C-alpha positions as CSV (number, residue, x, y, z in Angstrom):
1,M,25.3,147.7,62.7
2,D,28.3,149.4,64.2
3,N,27.2,149.4,67.5
4,F,29.7,148.1,69.5
5,E,29.0,149.2,72.6
6,F,25.5,147.9,72.3
7,V,27.3,144.4,72.0
8,I,29.7,144.5,74.9
9,K,27.1,145.7,77.1
10,K,24.8,142.8,76.5
11,I,27.5,140.4,76.6
12,K,28.7,141.9,80.1
13,H,25.1,142.1,81.1
14,N,24.5,138.5,81.0
15,F,28.0,137.2,80.9
16,N,27.4,134.7,83.7
17,D,24.4,133.7,83.0
18,N,25.0,132.8,78.9
19,H,28.9,131.9,79.2
20,V,30.5,131.3,82.5
21,S,27.9,129.1,84.0
22,F,28.0,126.3,81.1
23,I,32.0,126.2,81.9
24,Y,30.9,125.9,85.3
25,E,28.7,123.0,84.7
26,D,31.4,121.3,82.3
27,I,33.7,121.7,85.6
28,C,30.9,120.3,87.9
29,R,30.8,117.0,85.5
30,E,34.4,116.7,85.3
31,K,34.6,116.7,89.0
32,I,31.9,113.9,89.6
33,L,34.0,111.7,87.1
34,D,37.0,112.6,89.3
35,L,35.0,111.8,92.4
36,S,34.0,108.6,90.8
37,H,37.6,107.5,89.8
38,E,38.8,108.4,93.2
39,G,36.6,106.2,95.2
40,V,34.8,109.0,97.2
41,M,31.3,107.7,96.2
42,D,30.1,103.9,96.9
43,F,29.8,103.2,93.1
44,T,31.5,103.8,89.8
45,I,30.1,106.1,87.1
46,S,29.4,104.4,83.5
47,R,27.3,107.1,81.5
48,S,26.9,111.1,82.2
49,G,25.5,113.9,80.8
50,K,22.5,116.3,81.2
51,W,18.7,115.9,81.4
52,W,16.3,118.1,79.8
53,D,12.4,118.0,79.0
54,K,10.0,120.3,77.4
55,T,10.2,122.5,80.7
56,E,12.7,121.4,83.1
57,E,16.8,120.7,83.1
58,I,18.8,118.8,85.4
59,D,23.1,119.8,85.1
60,I,24.5,116.4,86.0
61,V,22.7,113.1,85.7
62,A,25.1,110.2,86.0
63,L,24.5,106.3,86.3
64,S,25.9,103.8,87.4
65,E,24.1,100.8,85.6
66,A,25.5,98.0,87.2
67,E,24.8,99.1,90.9
68,H,21.2,100.4,89.8
69,K,22.1,104.3,91.2
70,I,21.8,107.4,89.7
71,L,23.9,110.7,90.7
72,L,21.3,113.8,90.1
73,G,23.4,117.4,89.9
74,E,22.8,121.0,90.2
75,C,25.4,123.5,89.6
76,N,25.0,126.9,90.8
77,Y,27.3,130.0,89.8
78,T,25.7,132.6,91.7
79,E,27.1,135.2,94.3
80,K,24.9,134.4,97.0
81,K,24.7,130.9,98.7
82,V,22.4,128.3,98.0
83,D,19.2,127.5,100.0
84,A,17.8,124.3,100.7
85,D,14.6,125.1,97.7
86,V,17.2,124.3,94.9
87,Y,17.8,120.7,96.8
88,Y,14.0,120.3,97.0
89,T,13.2,121.4,93.3
90,L,16.3,118.9,92.1
91,K,14.2,116.2,94.0
92,E,10.8,116.9,92.2
93,K,12.5,117.6,88.9
94,S,14.5,113.6,89.4
95,K,11.2,112.1,89.8
96,K,10.6,112.4,86.0
97,V,14.0,111.2,85.1
98,K,13.6,107.7,84.0
99,W,16.6,106.3,82.9
100,L,16.8,104.0,85.9
101,P,13.5,103.5,87.3
102,Q,14.7,101.4,90.5
103,A,17.7,103.2,90.8
104,L,19.3,105.0,94.4
105,N,19.4,108.5,93.9
106,Y,22.5,110.4,95.0
107,Y,21.9,114.4,95.0
108,F,24.8,116.7,94.4
109,I,24.5,120.3,94.6
110,F,27.6,122.6,93.6
111,S,28.4,126.3,94.6
112,K,30.6,129.0,93.8
113,S,29.7,130.8,97.1
114,G,28.7,128.2,99.5
115,F,25.3,127.3,101.3
116,T,23.0,128.3,103.6
117,D,22.6,126.7,106.9
118,T,19.5,125.2,106.0
119,L,21.0,123.2,103.3
120,L,24.0,122.3,105.5
121,Y,21.5,120.8,108.2
122,L,19.8,119.0,105.3
123,A,23.1,117.7,104.4
124,E,24.2,116.0,107.7
125,R,21.1,114.3,108.1
126,D,20.8,113.0,104.5
127,P,23.5,110.3,103.4
128,Y,22.5,110.8,99.9
129,L,22.6,114.7,99.9
130,Y,26.6,115.7,99.1
131,L,27.1,119.4,98.8
132,L,30.6,120.8,97.0
133,K,31.5,124.2,96.8
134,T,34.0,124.7,93.5
């Protein structure tokens, strides 16, 4: 159609949502594996990937089948700080994951721009909630 300006404008408008956020998720998944290998977590990941159903998605789901633990993670590549609603939503979505029904859940939230005071407060009191600014 020879309408290069339209295409460039479209790419720029949704660049973060359509391109950068997917790469950011890959980086976060790699970080999870690094943390597992470094012994930062008290379990070793044996499988990892994404999870989704017809309406919802979890960016990272990683299992320790031998230890019956599961890591559920969200990756937020936004300009604003991540608030507690992301954590509560992740906990709700995690109820649908049936990989290891009796597993102990760990929640990891990644953010490019940091976290609100409310979410930091929750993380101080919840030993299964990890916040990582990357």
